[in-house]
Structure formats: structure tokens, C-alpha cells
Backbone as CSV, one residue per row, in Angstrom:
resi,resn,N_x,N_y,N_z,CA_x,CA_y,CA_z,C_x,C_y,C_z
1,UNK,0.832,-1.209,0.000,0.000,0.000,0.000,0.865,1.258,0.000
2,UNK,1.883,1.279,0.867,2.772,2.439,0.945,3.501,2.662,-0.379
3,UNK,3.979,1.570,-0.993,4.691,1.694,-2.264,3.780,2.257,-3.350
4,UNK,2.511,1.847,-3.326,1.556,2.340,-4.318,1.302,3.836,-4.114
5,UNK,1.159,4.277,-2.858,0.958,5.692,-2.562,2.155,6.507,-3.025
6,UNK,3.355,6.021,-2.704,4.579,6.743,-3.071,4.708,6.854,-4.588
7,UNK,4.300,5.779,-5.303,4.387,5.780,-6.771,3.442,6.804,-7.393
8,UNK,2.363,7.174,-6.682,1.396,8.133,-7.206,1.849,9.580,-7.052
9,UNK,2.821,9.832,-6.217,3.241,11.202,-5.914,3.691,11.937,-7.178
10,UNK,3.108,13.126,-7.401,3.511,13.961,-8.523,2.976,13.536,-9.863
11,UNK,2.082,12.531,-9.897,1.523,12.061,-11.164,0.097,12.583,-11.334
12,UNK,-0.440,12.445,-12.551,-1.821,12.846,-12.784,-2.782,11.991,-11.962
13,UNK,-2.478,10.698,-11.857,-3.304,9.823,-11.020,-3.247,10.269,-9.567
14,UNK,-2.069,10.701,-9.128,-1.928,11.213,-7.774,-2.742,12.481,-7.564
15,UNK,-2.784,13.334,-8.593,-3.585,14.555,-8.519,-5.065,14.224,-8.358
16,UNK,-5.554,13.268,-9.132,-6.955,12.871,-9.043,-7.258,12.225,-7.691
17,UNK,-6.329,11.416,-7.205,-6.516,10.791,-5.890,-6.557,11.849,-4.793
18,UNK,-5.687,12.864,-4.906,-5.673,13.943,-3.919,-6.987,14.718,-3.931
19,UNK,-7.562,14.908,-5.121,-8.854,15.589,-5.242,-9.932,14.829,-4.476
20,UNK,-10.006,13.530,-4.709,-11.013,12.701,-4.035,-10.789,12.711,-2.527
21,UNK,-9.531,12.587,-2.114,-9.208,12.570,-0.683,-9.577,13.888,-0.013
22,UNK,-9.305,15.006,-0.678,-9.605,16.313,-0.096,-11.107,16.522,0.061
23,UNK,-11.885,16.100,-0.933,-13.339,16.238,-0.841,-13.916,15.302,0.216
24,UNK,-13.358,14.106,0.316,-13.786,13.192,1.370,-13.478,13.783,2.740
25,UNK,-12.295,14.393,2.858,-11.915,15.032,4.115,-12.864,16.178,4.451
26,UNK,-13.326,16.905,3.434,-14.244,18.023,3.658,-15.537,17.549,4.300
27,UNK,-16.138,16.533,3.719,-17.396,16.014,4.272,-17.195,15.460,5.681
28,UNK,-16.167,14.664,5.846,-15.950,14.025,7.139,-15.530,15.032,8.208
29,UNK,-14.850,16.106,7.814,-14.481,17.109,8.802,-15.706,17.840,9.322
30,UNK,-16.687,18.068,8.455,-17.938,18.669,8.910,-18.664,17.737,9.872
31,UNK,-18.660,16.448,9.565,-19.253,15.458,10.481,-18.512,15.478,11.815
32,UNK,-17.192,15.550,11.740,-16.364,15.570,12.943,-16.695,16.797,13.801
33,UNK,-16.830,17.961,13.163,-17.165,19.167,13.906,-18.531,19.084,14.563
34,UNK,-19.502,18.492,13.859,-20.841,18.340,14.421,-20.836,17.367,15.602
35,UNK,-20.026,16.326,15.522,-19.918,15.389,16.639,-19.373,16.090,17.878
36,UNK,-18.414,16.991,17.690,-17.849,17.696,18.831,-18.817,18.743,19.376
37,UNK,-19.617,19.349,18.506,-20.513,20.417,18.919,-21.860,19.894,19.389
38,UNK,-22.193,18.634,19.154,-23.537,18.115,19.381,-24.040,18.180,20.811
39,UNK,-24.670,17.137,21.296,-25.413,17.175,22.546,-24.521,17.266,23.770
40,UNK,-23.265,16.842,23.662,-22.365,16.844,24.811,-21.508,18.100,24.860
41,UNK,-20.989,18.386,26.059,-19.999,19.446,26.226,-18.855,19.213,25.228
42,UNK,-18.441,20.252,24.460,-17.393,20.051,23.439,-16.088,19.492,23.997
43,UNK,-15.756,19.842,25.240,-14.525,19.321,25.845,-14.623,17.817,26.064
44,UNK,-15.793,17.363,26.506,-15.980,15.926,26.725,-15.984,15.165,25.409
45,UNK,-16.671,15.724,24.408,-16.722,15.062,23.106,-15.324,14.913,22.521
46,UNK,-14.549,16.002,22.570,-13.203,15.948,21.998,-12.310,14.993,22.783
47,UNK,-12.458,14.977,24.110,-11.665,14.055,24.910,-11.964,12.601,24.582
48,UNK,-13.250,12.275,24.402,-13.633,10.910,24.063,-13.117,10.518,22.679
49,UNK,-13.219,11.444,21.739,-12.744,11.174,20.378,-11.232,10.932,20.368
50,UNK,-10.503,11.822,21.030,-9.040,11.706,21.034,-8.586,10.420,21.723
51,UNK,-9.251,10.075,22.816,-8.897,8.832,23.514,-9.085,7.635,22.592
52,UNK,-10.217,7.610,21.889,-10.513,6.462,21.034,-9.538,6.358,19.867
53,UNK,-9.268,7.473,19.185,-8.366,7.325,18.035,-6.922,7.121,18.479
54,UNK,-6.558,7.599,19.671,-5.212,7.325,20.170,-5.013,5.855,20.490
55,UNK,-6.008,5.262,21.126,-5.936,3.834,21.465,-5.964,2.979,20.206
56,UNK,-6.797,3.346,19.247,-6.893,2.568,18.011,-5.623,2.662,17.177
57,UNK,-4.950,3.817,17.232,-3.742,4.003,16.432,-2.524,3.330,17.042
58,UNK,-2.517,3.137,18.368,-1.321,2.646,19.062,-0.794,1.313,18.519
59,UNK,-1.639,0.288,18.324,-1.097,-0.978,17.809,-0.445,-0.838,16.435
60,UNK,-1.018,0.027,15.583,-0.435,0.233,14.259,0.900,0.958,14.358
61,UNK,0.971,1.967,15.244,2.211,2.720,15.403,3.324,1.844,15.968
62,UNK,2.983,1.014,16.940,4.007,0.249,17.656,4.391,-1.058,16.964
63,UNK,3.451,-1.645,16.216,3.712,-3.002,15.733,3.522,-3.217,14.233
64,UNK,2.938,-2.259,13.513,2.610,-2.507,12.104,3.480,-1.670,11.163
65,UNK,3.442,-0.353,11.298,4.168,0.512,10.364,5.652,0.548,10.717
66,UNK,6.507,0.905,9.762,7.934,1.051,10.070,8.164,2.088,11.175
67,UNK,9.186,1.877,11.978,9.498,2.791,13.072,9.949,4.145,12.505
68,UNK,9.560,5.266,13.133,9.953,6.587,12.611,11.469,6.774,12.575
69,UNK,11.944,7.478,11.571,13.351,7.838,11.493,13.680,8.829,12.617
70,UNK,14.941,8.897,13.049,15.302,9.786,14.168,14.888,11.238,13.977
71,UNK,14.965,11.729,12.721,14.632,13.134,12.508,13.139,13.420,12.658
72,UNK,12.302,12.371,12.761,10.865,12.574,12.865,10.408,12.975,14.267
73,UNK,11.201,12.670,15.295,10.740,12.949,16.658,10.524,14.440,16.910
74,UNK,11.441,15.331,16.512,11.141,16.765,16.663,9.922,17.205,15.851
75,UNK,9.721,16.585,14.698,8.550,16.917,13.871,7.269,16.517,14.587
76,UNK,7.249,15.332,15.189,6.081,14.907,15.961,5.833,15.850,17.137
77,UNK,6.900,16.306,17.782,6.752,17.233,18.906,6.099,18.537,18.453
78,UNK,6.527,19.050,17.302,5.927,20.266,16.772,4.460,20.080,16.421
79,UNK,4.139,18.956,15.782,2.746,18.670,15.434,1.884,18.560,16.681
80,UNK,2.423,17.947,17.722,1.700,17.790,18.986,1.326,19.157,19.557
81,UNK,2.272,20.073,19.605,2.029,21.402,20.176,0.989,22.164,19.353
82,UNK,1.131,22.147,18.034,0.206,22.888,17.173,-1.216,22.339,17.294
83,UNK,-1.350,21.026,17.292,-2.687,20.439,17.344,-3.347,20.612,18.708
84,UNK,-2.578,20.573,19.774,-3.153,20.828,21.099,-3.687,22.256,21.158
85,UNK,-2.911,23.214,20.647,-3.376,24.594,20.608,-4.648,24.744,19.798
86,UNK,-4.686,24.081,18.649,-5.880,24.123,17.790,-7.102,23.563,18.514
87,UNK,-6.944,22.436,19.178,-8.087,21.792,19.817,-8.598,22.582,21.017
88,UNK,-7.695,23.166,21.774,-8.113,23.981,22.909,-8.910,25.195,22.431
89,UNK,-8.418,25.855,21.398,-9.119,27.014,20.869,-10.462,26.634,20.246
90,UNK,-10.499,25.514,19.532,-11.744,25.088,18.898,-12.807,24.753,19.938
91,UNK,-12.412,24.048,20.996,-13.374,23.711,22.044,-13.901,24.969,22.726
92,UNK,-13.029,25.938,22.960,-13.467,27.202,23.550,-14.446,27.922,22.626
93,UNK,-14.143,27.933,21.330,-15.021,28.606,20.368,-16.389,27.943,20.325
94,UNK,-16.429,26.614,20.314,-17.707,25.906,20.281,-18.485,26.098,21.581
95,UNK,-17.775,26.295,22.689,-18.448,26.543,23.958,-19.136,27.902,23.951
96,UNK,-18.546,28.874,23.224,-19.045,30.243,23.246,-20.064,30.544,22.163
97,UNK,-20.006,29.845,21.014,-20.836,30.254,19.883,-21.540,29.118,19.177
98,UNK,-22.507,29.473,18.334,-23.272,28.504,17.556,-22.380,27.857,16.490
99,UNK,-22.643,26.597,16.214,-21.834,25.825,15.274,-21.780,26.486,13.900
100,UNK,-22.932,26.960,13.391,-22.983,27.501,12.036,-22.359,28.892,11.936
101,UNK,-22.047,29.533,13.063,-21.307,30.789,13.043,-19.814,30.532,13.207
102,UNK,-19.474,29.702,14.185,-18.064,29.443,14.501,-17.374,28.691,13.369
103,UNK,-18.011,27.643,12.858,-17.350,26.771,11.892,-16.924,27.500,10.612
104,UNK,-17.789,28.324,9.984,-17.338,29.017,8.765,-16.161,29.961,9.005
105,UNK,-16.128,30.626,10.153,-15.013,31.536,10.429,-13.722,30.748,10.594
106,UNK,-13.785,29.649,11.329,-12.606,28.803,11.510,-12.073,28.330,10.163
107,UNK,-12.961,27.808,9.347,-12.525,27.239,8.072,-12.158,28.328,7.067
108,UNK,-12.775,29.495,7.169,-12.464,30.562,6.226,-11.067,31.130,6.403
109,UNK,-10.584,31.152,7.634,-9.234,31.655,7.885,-8.172,30.692,7.353
110,UNK,-8.501,29.400,7.330,-7.500,28.390,7.015,-6.914,28.422,5.619
111,UNK,-7.739,28.391,4.551,-7.168,28.215,3.210,-6.275,29.358,2.760
112,UNK,-6.651,30.601,3.097,-5.837,31.739,2.654,-4.424,31.640,3.225
113,UNK,-4.320,31.426,4.526,-3.006,31.361,5.148,-2.267,30.077,4.786
114,UNK,-3.007,29.016,4.488,-2.356,27.781,4.054,-1.734,27.956,2.673
115,UNK,-2.454,28.614,1.770,-1.911,28.874,0.431,-0.639,29.721,0.531
116,UNK,-0.668,30.714,1.407,0.530,31.546,1.603,1.661,30.716,2.199
117,UNK,1.336,29.879,3.198,2.350,29.022,3.808,2.923,28.015,2.822
118,UNK,2.071,27.476,1.950,2.545,26.518,0.956,3.496,27.184,-0.037
119,UNK,3.263,28.462,-0.319,4.178,29.204,-1.197,5.537,29.402,-0.516
120,UNK,5.499,29.778,0.761,6.741,30.068,1.478,7.561,28.810,1.753
121,UNK,6.881,27.700,2.055,7.583,26.487,2.474,7.842,25.538,1.309
122,UNK,6.838,25.354,0.450,6.948,24.370,-0.628,7.100,24.999,-2.013
123,UNK,7.136,26.319,-2.074,7.271,27.048,-3.336,6.124,26.730,-4.298
124,UNK,4.926,26.495,-3.749,3.748,26.284,-4.581,3.174,27.637,-4.992
125,UNK,2.783,27.766,-6.253,2.286,29.041,-6.759,0.910,28.859,-7.391
126,UNK,-0.035,29.699,-6.982,-1.354,29.741,-7.597,-1.330,30.745,-8.741
127,UNK,-2.004,30.410,-9.843,-2.140,31.376,-10.932,-3.319,32.307,-10.645
128,UNK,-3.537,33.259,-11.560,-4.570,34.275,-11.340,-5.959,33.655,-11.217
129,UNK,-6.241,32.629,-12.025,-7.555,31.981,-11.980,-7.758,31.299,-10.625
130,UNK,-6.725,30.646,-10.130,-6.848,29.977,-8.847,-7.025,30.969,-7.694
131,UNK,-6.331,32.106,-7.774,-6.539,33.134,-6.745,-7.963,33.677,-6.814
132,UNK,-8.522,33.765,-8.018,-9.925,34.165,-8.148,-10.816,33.138,-7.445
133,UNK,-10.503,31.856,-7.627,-11.264,30.818,-6.952,-11.177,30.925,-5.438
134,UNK,-9.982,31.219,-4.936,-9.814,31.405,-3.490,-10.678,32.569,-3.006
135,UNK,-10.679,33.670,-3.781,-11.474,34.839,-3.401,-12.966,34.509,-3.390
136,UNK,-13.430,33.758,-4.387,-14.849,33.375,-4.442,-15.200,32.473,-3.263
137,UNK,-14.347,31.499,-2.991,-14.584,30.588,-1.878,-14.625,31.339,-0.553
138,UNK,-13.664,32.244,-0.329,-13.636,32.999,0.920,-14.834,33.936,1.036
139,UNK,-15.267,34.508,-0.100,-16.458,35.354,-0.074,-17.671,34.553,0.385
140,UNK,-17.770,33.319,-0.088,-18.875,32.471,0.331,-18.786,32.094,1.799
141,UNK,-17.589,31.727,2.251,-17.417,31.305,3.640,-17.701,32.451,4.611
142,UNK,-17.073,33.601,4.362,-17.276,34.723,5.272,-18.661,35.341,5.108
143,UNK,-19.220,35.244,3.910,-20.601,35.669,3.733,-21.549,34.805,4.549
144,UNK,-21.283,33.510,4.575,-22.093,32.592,5.368,-21.974,32.914,6.852
145,UNK,-20.740,33.193,7.287,-20.536,33.555,8.694,-21.268,34.853,9.033
146,UNK,-21.188,35.848,8.132,-21.862,37.123,8.367,-23.373,36.959,8.406
147,UNK,-23.903,36.166,7.495,-25.353,35.927,7.487,-25.795,35.260,8.784
148,UNK,-25.041,34.241,9.208,-25.372,33.575,10.465,-25.291,34.551,11.635
149,UNK,-24.309,35.433,11.568,-24.117,36.419,12.628,-25.312,37.369,12.727
150,UNK,-25.804,37.836,11.577,-26.900,38.797,11.567,-28.210,38.201,12.055
151,UNK,-28.407,36.926,11.769,-29.691,36.299,12.088,-29.602,35.301,13.238
152,UNK,-28.515,35.360,13.967,-28.338,34.445,15.095,-29.376,34.738,16.180
153,UNK,-29.992,33.694,16.702,-31.015,33.860,17.735,-30.558,33.396,19.108
154,UNK,-29.395,32.757,19.187,-28.928,32.253,20.478,-27.461,32.611,20.678
155,UNK,-27.026,32.618,21.926,-25.628,32.832,22.327,-25.066,34.163,21.817
156,UNK,-25.905,35.197,21.707,-25.422,36.488,21.217,-24.542,37.191,22.254
157,UNK,-24.745,36.880,23.538,-23.965,37.553,24.570,-22.500,37.127,24.558
158,UNK,-22.210,35.968,24.006,-20.822,35.490,23.934,-20.295,35.511,22.500
159,UNK,-20.994,36.226,21.624,-20.663,36.185,20.201,-19.284,36.764,19.902
160,UNK,-18.951,37.886,20.528,-17.651,38.504,20.271,-16.508,37.582,20.615
161,UNK,-16.595,36.940,21.776,-15.549,36.002,22.185,-15.491,34.808,21.239
162,UNK,-16.658,34.327,20.808,-16.704,33.170,19.911,-16.032,33.487,18.579
163,UNK,-16.295,34.681,18.032,-15.711,35.047,16.743,-14.197,35.232,16.854
164,UNK,-13.750,35.848,17.943,-12.317,36.006,18.142,-11.609,34.669,18.259
165,UNK,-12.187,33.761,19.030,-11.608,32.425,19.175,-11.647,31.664,17.854
166,UNK,-12.728,31.851,17.082,-12.841,31.165,15.801,-11.768,31.640,14.828
167,UNK,-11.509,32.951,14.804,-10.478,33.487,13.910,-9.102,32.965,14.304
168,UNK,-8.825,32.926,15.596,-7.532,32.420,16.061,-7.404,30.923,15.773
169,UNK,-8.502,30.200,15.928,-8.486,28.777,15.598,-8.178,28.564,14.125
170,UNK,-8.719,29.447,13.266,-8.449,29.351,11.835,-6.973,29.493,11.509
171,UNK,-6.277,30.352,12.234,-4.830,30.480,12.036,-4.115,29.184,12.390
172,UNK,-4.593,28.515,13.429,-3.996,27.232,13.798,-4.317,26.158,12.763
173,UNK,-5.480,26.257,12.118,-5.806,25.321,11.034,-4.775,25.442,9.922
174,UNK,-4.457,26.688,9.547,-3.449,26.902,8.509,-2.093,26.366,8.959
175,UNK,-1.761,26.582,10.231,-0.471,26.125,10.756,-0.372,24.608,10.716
176,UNK,-1.418,23.918,11.180,-1.293,22.456,11.209,-1.388,21.844,9.817
177,UNK,-2.152,22.477,8.926,-2.238,21.939,7.562,-0.872,21.984,6.881
178,UNK,-0.215,23.123,6.993,1.103,23.272,6.371,2.140,22.400,7.065
179,UNK,2.114,22.388,8.387,3.115,21.619,9.139,2.934,20.120,8.936
180,UNK,1.685,19.652,8.938,1.435,18.220,8.727,1.872,17.793,7.331
181,UNK,1.679,18.690,6.348,2.145,18.382,4.993,3.657,18.212,4.985
182,UNK,4.347,19.075,5.722,5.803,18.944,5.842,6.164,17.633,6.532
183,UNK,5.423,17.290,7.596,5.729,16.076,8.349,5.514,14.803,7.568
184,UNK,4.402,14.725,6.845,4.104,13.482,6.132,5.022,13.303,4.921
185,UNK,5.619,14.403,4.447,6.593,14.308,3.361,7.998,14.003,3.872
186,UNK,8.210,14.160,5.176,9.559,14.010,5.728,9.922,12.564,6.052
187,UNK,8.931,11.670,6.037,9.192,10.269,6.344,9.015,9.416,5.088
188,UNK,9.736,8.310,5.045,9.687,7.454,3.861,8.306,6.832,3.677
189,UNK,7.680,6.422,4.785,6.374,5.765,4.727,5.316,6.702,5.297
190,UNK,4.354,7.164,4.499,3.351,8.104,5.010,2.508,7.537,6.141
191,UNK,2.317,6.206,6.142,1.501,5.612,7.203,2.222,5.619,8.556
192,UNK,3.536,5.722,8.532,4.281,5.893,9.778,3.895,7.213,10.427
193,UNK,3.868,8.274,9.627,3.478,9.579,10.170,2.049,9.541,10.693
194,UNK,1.130,8.970,9.930,-0.276,8.968,10.328,-0.485,8.189,11.621
195,UNK,0.083,6.999,11.726,-0.134,6.173,12.908,0.434,6.836,14.157
196,UNK,1.666,7.326,14.056,2.289,7.947,15.220,1.639,9.284,15.553
197,UNK,1.205,10.014,14.542,0.517,11.277,14.802,-0.740,11.042,15.635
198,UNK,-1.584,10.109,15.205,-2.834,9.881,15.918,-2.597,9.345,17.326
199,UNK,-1.600,8.492,17.507,-1.325,7.980,18.843,-0.866,9.105,19.775
200,UNK,0.060,9.931,19.311,0.583,11.016,20.139,-0.473,12.097,20.359
201,UNK,-1.248,12.366,19.331,-2.226,13.451,19.382,-3.374,13.156,20.351
202,UNK,-3.562,11.887,20.699,-4.679,11.515,21.567,-4.366,11.542,23.051
203,UNK,-3.282,12.194,23.452,-2.838,12.085,24.850,-3.356,13.184,25.778
204,UNK,-3.643,14.367,25.271,-3.919,15.508,26.148,-5.407,15.706,26.437
205,UNK,-6.229,15.760,25.408,-7.642,16.098,25.600,-8.400,15.111,26.497
206,UNK,-8.080,13.801,26.488,-8.772,12.916,27.434,-8.532,13.299,28.892
207,UNK,-7.336,13.755,29.214,-7.042,14.173,30.593,-7.885,15.387,30.971
208,UNK,-7.963,16.366,30.065,-8.782,17.551,30.308,-10.250,17.174,30.440
209,UNK,-10.716,16.265,29.583,-12.122,15.857,29.604,-12.477,15.145,30.909
210,UNK,-11.599,14.274,31.382,-11.871,13.556,32.638,-11.982,14.533,33.799
211,UNK,-11.067,15.492,33.868,-11.112,16.481,34.944,-12.392,17.313,34.865
212,UNK,-12.787,17.679,33.661,-14.012,18.459,33.494,-15.235,17.626,33.871
213,UNK,-15.249,16.361,33.485,-16.379,15.471,33.795,-16.535,15.304,35.299
214,UNK,-15.426,15.158,36.017,-15.478,14.981,37.467,-16.010,16.211,38.190
215,UNK,-15.827,17.393,37.609,-16.276,18.628,38.236,-17.739,18.942,37.950
216,UNK,-18.361,18.178,37.073,-19.753,18.436,36.708,-20.708,17.924,37.784
217,UNK,-21.764,18.661,38.010,-22.797,18.194,38.936,-23.748,17.213,38.241
218,UNK,-23.971,17.438,36.947,-24.831,16.540,36.168,-23.967,15.857,35.107
219,UNK,-23.336,14.770,35.504,-22.383,14.107,34.622,-23.098,13.232,33.591
220,UNK,-22.750,13.338,32.311,-23.335,12.439,31.305,-22.824,11.018,31.490
221,UNK,-23.642,10.055,31.091,-23.242,8.653,31.194,-22.030,8.390,30.304
222,UNK,-21.023,7.681,30.803,-19.801,7.460,30.023,-20.015,6.646,28.744
223,UNK,-20.898,5.627,28.799,-21.022,4.712,27.667,-21.461,5.411,26.376
224,UNK,-22.567,6.198,26.385,-22.939,6.897,25.141,-21.880,7.895,24.684
225,UNK,-21.216,8.543,25.638,-20.166,9.489,25.294,-19.003,8.786,24.605
226,UNK,-18.620,7.617,25.113,-17.523,6.888,24.502,-17.917,6.305,23.148
227,UNK,-19.192,5.978,22.977,-19.644,5.540,21.653,-19.504,6.662,20.639
228,UNK,-19.853,7.882,21.071,-19.627,9.037,20.197,-18.139,9.215,19.914
229,UNK,-17.326,8.977,20.934,-15.883,9.073,20.765,-15.356,8.051,19.775
230,UNK,-15.882,6.840,19.838,-15.457,5.785,18.918,-15.810,6.158,17.473
231,UNK,-17.042,6.625,17.269,-17.460,7.035,15.929,-16.602,8.209,15.454
232,UNK,-16.391,9.178,16.351,-15.570,10.331,15.998,-14.137,9.940,15.683
233,UNK,-13.615,8.936,16.388,-12.263,8.467,16.120,-12.128,7.880,14.723
234,UNK,-13.116,7.094,14.327,-13.106,6.530,12.972,-13.181,7.651,11.932
235,UNK,-14.076,8.623,12.184,-14.208,9.754,11.262,-12.900,10.535,11.176
236,UNK,-12.241,10.718,12.319,-10.980,11.474,12.349,-9.907,10.791,11.516
237,UNK,-9.816,9.471,11.611,-8.823,8.749,10.807,-8.977,9.074,9.331
238,UNK,-10.203,9.018,8.856,-10.441,9.213,7.427,-10.449,10.686,7.037
239,UNK,-10.838,11.580,7.969,-10.877,12.998,7.665,-9.479,13.603,7.674
240,UNK,-8.816,13.579,8.820,-7.476,14.152,8.922,-6.476,13.332,8.105
241,UNK,-6.643,12.014,8.150,-5.731,11.171,7.381,-5.830,11.420,5.886
242,UNK,-7.062,11.634,5.397,-7.256,11.849,3.959,-6.600,13.138,3.490
243,UNK,-6.775,14.224,4.252,-6.198,15.491,3.797,-4.680,15.477,3.934
244,UNK,-4.155,14.799,4.949,-2.696,14.678,5.060,-2.132,13.903,3.869
245,UNK,-2.801,12.825,3.504,-2.345,12.043,2.370,-2.460,12.842,1.078
246,UNK,-3.515,13.642,0.960,-3.676,14.484,-0.233,-2.530,15.476,-0.367
247,UNK,-2.059,16.022,0.763,-0.954,16.983,0.690,0.367,16.312,0.350
248,UNK,0.474,15.009,0.557,1.689,14.305,0.122,1.621,14.001,-1.371
249,UNK,0.434,13.668,-1.853,0.283,13.285,-3.253,0.327,14.473,-4.199
250,UNK,-0.141,15.641,-3.734,-0.282,16.773,-4.656,-0.061,18.073,-3.899
251,UNK,-0.497,19.195,-4.449,-0.230,20.503,-3.872,-0.975,20.707,-2.558
252,UNK,-0.265,21.268,-1.588,-0.833,21.519,-0.265,-1.955,22.554,-0.351
253,UNK,-1.715,23.642,-1.097,-2.690,24.714,-1.196,-4.010,24.267,-1.791
254,UNK,-3.946,23.466,-2.867,-5.174,23.000,-3.511,-5.961,22.080,-2.577
255,UNK,-5.263,21.189,-1.885,-5.944,20.295,-0.944,-6.621,21.096,0.157
256,UNK,-5.951,22.140,0.659,-6.514,22.966,1.724,-7.778,23.684,1.262
257,UNK,-7.748,24.222,0.046,-8.915,24.936,-0.471,-10.086,23.982,-0.676
258,UNK,-9.827,22.836,-1.280,-10.911,21.870,-1.527,-11.518,21.373,-0.223
259,UNK,-10.680,21.223,0.803,-11.205,20.748,2.083,-12.193,21.744,2.685
260,UNK,-12.041,23.020,2.356,-12.912,24.012,2.982,-14.324,24.012,2.415
261,UNK,-14.582,23.162,1.426,-15.984,22.928,1.063,-16.707,22.228,2.210
262,UNK,-15.967,21.847,3.255,-16.582,21.297,4.465,-17.602,22.263,5.052
263,UNK,-17.427,23.571,4.784,-18.378,24.560,5.282,-19.771,24.311,4.721
264,UNK,-19.840,23.876,3.459,-21.125,23.534,2.855,-21.752,22.357,3.588
265,UNK,-20.963,21.321,3.785,-21.470,20.143,4.489,-21.853,20.481,5.931
266,UNK,-21.082,21.374,6.571,-21.377,21.759,7.953,-22.723,22.470,8.050
267,UNK,-22.995,23.346,7.073,-24.279,24.047,7.079,-25.441,23.067,6.902
268,UNK,-25.249,22.092,6.028,-26.292,21.082,5.826,-26.495,20.236,7.083
269,UNK,-25.399,19.879,7.742,-25.504,19.109,8.977,-26.168,19.948,10.070
270,UNK,-25.788,21.241,10.142,-26.414,22.124,11.116,-27.920,22.202,10.924
271,UNK,-28.344,22.160,9.658,-29.768,22.223,9.349,-30.468,20.887,9.616
272,UNK,-29.887,19.807,9.091,-30.557,18.518,9.141,-30.451,17.840,10.506
273,UNK,-29.310,18.007,11.169,-29.054,17.271,12.410,-29.220,18.154,13.645
274,UNK,-28.604,19.346,13.621,-28.643,20.221,14.786,-29.854,21.151,14.784
275,UNK,-30.700,21.051,13.759,-31.947,21.812,13.659,-31.708,23.319,13.628
276,UNK,-30.608,23.745,13.009,-30.345,25.159,12.829,-30.905,25.588,11.472
277,UNK,-31.392,26.819,11.397,-32.139,27.281,10.229,-31.241,27.481,9.004
278,UNK,-31.716,27.013,7.847,-31.030,27.247,6.568,-32.062,27.793,5.577
279,UNK,-31.741,28.935,4.939,-32.652,29.548,3.983,-32.008,29.688,2.621
280,UNK,-32.707,30.321,1.671,-32.189,30.448,0.303,-30.896,31.253,0.220
281,UNK,-30.728,32.280,1.073,-29.490,33.062,1.031,-28.299,32.209,1.437
282,UNK,-28.468,31.395,2.446,-27.368,30.538,2.877,-27.069,29.475,1.834
283,UNK,-28.095,28.988,1.165,-27.874,28.019,0.085,-27.058,28.666,-1.037
284,UNK,-27.371,29.934,-1.369,-26.622,30.644,-2.406,-25.164,30.829,-1.989
285,UNK,-24.922,31.136,-0.725,-23.555,31.311,-0.233,-22.796,29.991,-0.249
286,UNK,-23.482,28.907,0.060,-22.844,27.590,0.004,-22.474,27.244,-1.440
287,UNK,-23.337,27.632,-2.375,-23.022,27.398,-3.788,-21.797,28.197,-4.196
288,UNK,-21.626,29.402,-3.636,-20.460,30.229,-3.919,-19.178,29.548,-3.431
289,UNK,-19.248,28.933,-2.267,-18.095,28.195,-1.732,-17.711,27.061,-2.678
290,UNK,-18.710,26.307,-3.094,-18.439,25.194,-4.004,-17.876,25.695,-5.334
291,UNK,-18.405,26.810,-5.834,-17.910,27.380,-7.092,-16.449,27.788,-6.964
292,UNK,-16.083,28.393,-5.841,-14.692,28.789,-5.635,-13.760,27.604,-5.665
293,UNK,-14.165,26.505,-5.034,-13.334,25.297,-5.035,-13.186,24.739,-6.455
294,UNK,-14.277,24.791,-7.233,-14.218,24.302,-8.614,-13.276,25.166,-9.449
295,UNK,-13.325,26.483,-9.247,-12.435,27.379,-9.999,-10.969,27.082,-9.672
296,UNK,-10.672,26.873,-8.392,-9.299,26.545,-8.001,-8.833,25.264,-8.677
297,UNK,-9.702,24.265,-8.667,-9.325,22.967,-9.241,-9.173,23.062,-10.755
298,UNK,-10.141,23.684,-11.423,-10.078,23.783,-12.882,-8.954,24.727,-13.326
299,UNK,-8.697,25.770,-12.543,-7.665,26.725,-12.887,-6.265,26.138,-12.811
300,UNK,-6.129,25.061,-12.017,-4.807,24.434,-11.884,-4.506,23.487,-13.014
């Protein structure tokens, strides 16, 4: 499997595979965000998810994939710090604001700074048509956030804090997208990076979640929470794993932009699952996001 993935790097088949992986990551990332924002406290949901995917990844990291090269340990340490920062900020943002307001702002900040980071680190260059696509996509994402902001009916008293946290979280999205792309390219076997990343990444949030759960007066039952964690862990493998693999197979910037169509899926999930209102204006803005992603892909 690893040899087949490596053989696809830089080829047209690899480009097509990266496209599919990025779009799959977009849908699954929206599902992942809804799982964290759903009926449980976001800190508990994230702790359960991280615990499950860390435990599931451990046997593969320790006994299946090749052992990491010595130079990978500092890279794993950097990824650990960036992702912990991202998760802490995301949980705070979800605690303060509505899912359909917070999520578009978080995702809207990511692609622009990721494209810039990919230029600085990997010397990737977007042409004029692709930059137009980025502008269209960002107009849709931030337009969606603005529309949600204007018509928000709940959590308005914490809205300012939620938006600030969401913007800062978006910067961390760009940081981890670019850094993870560097990490997965730095090892001979991409599955080595993925297995060890998930095992290491699952160490902090469960500790925070347990402490928070113990301090609650009305504690949720552990079994349903852990079932959500198990489902979220599976989703995380395919969501984060897919976009990381896409950045190894093809351009980091294009994968980042395509993944942000997750905002469309998030709005649909917010409507269908979380019972948040979706109207014709939001549908038009979601279409704008999708159009921007298509322009980026076709322009390349």
C-alpha cells in the first residue's frame, strides 16, 4: 500500500486521488465538527474522540508501520504542540458560539493562510484563476458567517468572544495543515506519520475531559459518550488522514482549499441534524463556496 501511494506522488493519477481525498476530508471534517458540537460538552466530546483514536492508532504505530526515522521525533513534537493549541481554541469557540457561526469563520481563515504558507515552504504558486477561486470561496465562507451572525437567535452575549476564538483557531488550522504536509513528506512511509501522529495526538484532551467530567454536577453517562468518541475516532482517521495524504500526493494549497468545502457540508448538517435554520441566502452562499473550489481545481 505504501509503495503504491509513493508511486502516485507527482503524477496525474496522484492529482486525481488527492482531489477525491480532499473532498472526502471536507465532508468528514464537517461530520467531525458536528460530533464535537452536538449534545455533549465540546470538551468531553473531543476528549472521548481523542482517547478512542489514540488507542486505536497505538497498535499500528508500535507493531505494524515502520518505526519513525530519528529526525521525525522533533517533527512529531511540533505537530503535537500545534494540534493541542488548535483543539483547545476550537473547544473554547464551540463553547461560546453557535456551530454555524463558529465553523465558517474557523474554516475561512484556514485556506488563505495555508496557500501563503505553501508558497513560502513548498514554493507552490497559484495562478490568477486559482486566486480568483480562493477569493470566491472565501467570499462564500465569510458571507455565510456574516449571514449567520446577523440572524443568530442564540448565544449572542458570547458572540464577540466566539468570533475572536474562531479566527484564532483558523490560524492554527493553517499552521497544522502546512506543518502536517511537511511532516508526512519528511518520512519514507506516510503511514508511519499517520499512525504515530494519531497515537501522540490523543494524549492531552482525554485528561482535560476527565477532569471536566469529574467537576460536573450533572455528569453524562460514560457509555454513550464513549460511543460518540469511537465514531468520531473513525471519522478522524479518514478525515485528517485523507487530507494529510492528499498533501503528500499533490499541492498543499489546492488540498486545503478543496477541504474548505466542508463549510457547505457543515451548514447542511447544522440544518438537518442540529436543527439550525437554513434559507435560500445561505444556500446561495454555500453554492459560492463550491464554485470557488471548482475554480481553483479547474484553474490548476
